[in-house]
N, C-alpha and C positions, 0 to 999 in steps of 0.2 A: 690341558696340559702342564700348564705351574704347578698343579695339586700332585697331579703327579710324579711331576719331578721332585718337588717339596717333601713327597711322602714317599719318593724312592720307587715307588711304583713302575715306575719306568726311568731308566739311566739317562738325566741329562747331558745333551752333546756338549762335547768341546769346538765352540765357532771361535773363526777371528773377524777382523774388519775384513779382509779380503770375500769370506763365506757370505756375508749379507750384501756385498756389492755384488756379486754374482748371481746371487739370489735374489736381488733388484726387480731385471727385466722379465724375472720367473714371479714374480706377484703380481707387476702391472697386466700379464699377461690372464692371470690366474683371475685378477679384480675383478677385468671386463669381461670374462666369460662368467661370471656369475654373475655380476649387475646385467648384462644383457639376457642371460636366461632368465632371472627375474625377472626382467619386462615384458617379454616373450608369455611368460607363464599368467602375467596379469591381461596379457590382452588377448589372448586364445588359450584352448584347451589344453590342459595340460600333459593331457597323450598327445595330442598335435607336434607339441614343445620337444616332447621326446623322439617322435617319429623321425622331424624333422634330424634332429641332433644325432640320431642313429649315422645319419651321411657324414659322419665326421672323419672316417677311413677316407673319402673322396679327397677333404682337406689335406690331408696329411701327405697323402701321395703327390697331391701337388706342388704343395708348401715345400717338400724334399727335394723335390725335380727341381724348383726353382732356386730356389735359396742353397741347398745343399749341393745340387750335382746330382743327386741319388736314383738311380736306376736300379726298378724293379723288372722280376719275372712277368711273363705274360701273364698268369694266371690271377695276377697282384690285379694287374690293370682291367682282365676282365669280371673280375668279383666287383669290380666299383659300378660297374653297370646296371644290375638289379637293386646297387643302395640307392644310386641316383634317378633311375628307373619308379623306384616304389617312393620314394620321398617324392619325386615329381607327383605321382600318381593321385598321393593323400593329398597333397597342396591343390591341385588344380578340384578337386570333388569334396576341399572342406567343405563343412556348412559354414562353418564361423571361421573363416577364412579374414584375417587383418595383415595387412601390410607390415606395420611393427612390428605384432608378434612374428609374425615370416622371418623377417630383418633381424630382429634381434636372437631367435635362436641358429641363424645363420652364423652372425656376429663370433655368436659364443661358440659355434663350430669352428671358427676360425680364430680366433682368443688360446684357448686350447691348446690346438695345434704348437702355436708356438710357445705356448708355456712349457708344451712334455719337448720340443726341442731347445727350448733354451735352459732347461731342467738336467740337461746329459750334460751339459758342463756345471752344473751346479751340486752336486752329490760330490761330498768328499769324504772316504772311508765307512765306514760301516756307522761309525757313533754318530752321522750326519744322515744316516738313511730310513728307508721305511720312514715309519711313522712319525720322528723327531724332524725328518725332514719336512713333510707335509705340516707339523705343528711351527716350526720359525714360517713357514711359508703364509699357513695360515695368520700366523702373529703378525707380519709385515704387513701384509693386504689387509688387514685391518688400522693397519699404521696411514696406509695410503686411500685406501677408503673413505676417514675418518671426515677431513678436511672437507670432500667432496659432499659429502653426505647434508654437513653444516653447512654448506653455500649453497646445496641447491634445494632443500627442505628445511633449512633455518629459518628462513624469511617465513615462512607458513606458517610456521609454528611462534613465531614473534608476532604474527599480524592476530592469531587467534589467542595469544598468551599465552605462557608454559604453563600456567596452575589451569588452565582451562583443558589445554590438550593433555597434559597428563591424564586429568579426569577422563577424558571423553578412552583414554587409551582401555582403560579395565582391566580386572586379574586374565581376564579371556587374554587378550592378545598376550599380553607376558607369557601366559602357560605357554601356546602353542611355540612363541619364540625359543622359550628354554628348552620345550619338545622338540622343536625340529634340530635347534642346535646338538645334542644330546646325541639323537641319534643320525645325524649327519658325521657326528665325529665317532660315534662306532661304526658309521659303516663304513668310514677311511681306513679305521684302525684296522677292521677285521681282514678288510679288503690286501691292506698290506702284511697282515699275519697270515693271509691265506698264499698269498704267493709263496711265500720261505716254503709252505708245508705242503702243495697240491702241484700237477704238472699244469702247464701252457695249456696244453688242450681241457683240462681238465676248468682250468680259471675259467675260459673265452667262454666256455660252453654255460659256465653260472655266470658270467656278465652277460650275454646274450638272454638267457632266462630273465634275469633282473631286469632289462630292459622290457620283457614281456612282461613282466610280473607288474611292474610300473603303469606301463599303458592302459592295460586293462582293468587295474586297479582303479586309477584313476579317471577311467569310462564307466564302472559300477559304482563310487563315491559319487563324481559328481554329477553322473547322468548323463555324461554327453551323448547327444544323435550322432550315431555311425551306422553310414549305407556300408552296404557292403563290399563298395569298391573301396573305399576308405580303409577297412579291414586288410584287403588284399595287397594293398599298398604298403600297409605297417609290415604285413608276412612277407613281402616281397624285400623291401626295405632291410630287415632285421635279419632274414637270413643270407641278404648278401654281404652282410657287416658281420656275419658268424664264416662265412668262405674267407672273409678276407683276412680274417684274423688265423686261419687254417694258412692260407696262401704266402702271407706275408713270412712264414715261418720256414 
């Protein structure tokens, strides 16, 4: 995004100290959410992490009810039943179940719900909306995560020696990190751009199809063993997520 702003591909946002103060809790929740999701995917199948993460609407309703006092129509609460039931069915029958991986996905859900709640007060006009808002959020999240990354993994690097650690990383690791960074940024950029061009219904359908694509692709690529009951649980949970997005409107 710094390159995009410097070359005027995207207009740089006009921010002040108050904006960054408001953005701080959003960035903290954003950081926790992504770290927890990454921990989850390091312990369990990628498909299982995304099945559990499809339960985020249930956390959203619960937190909004307890913290903000929001109430929702009956169809919204009813749509949570297939989400919770589908996630539970998949968790119980998961062949590679790991409690750390399961809790990582659950913490990620909770953190992203808090991120969404905090971000409501973080948007300041169109100049810091959409793509630019996410860019500022990512940059602040990087600053928050860096000292923790050094504190947690720094001693390990120091023990084996910096030069040896760098030599063990290799070009393949660098390539995967760069590729992941580019595609993840483009994914978010396209999402924010799409919101301005298509209806909420179309967007929610696309978002549901995205989750299905990720789960199916990860099962194929990583050859994850899957029982029919797992597939049924995933289908129920994802269907519930779509019903929730429609009932919420």
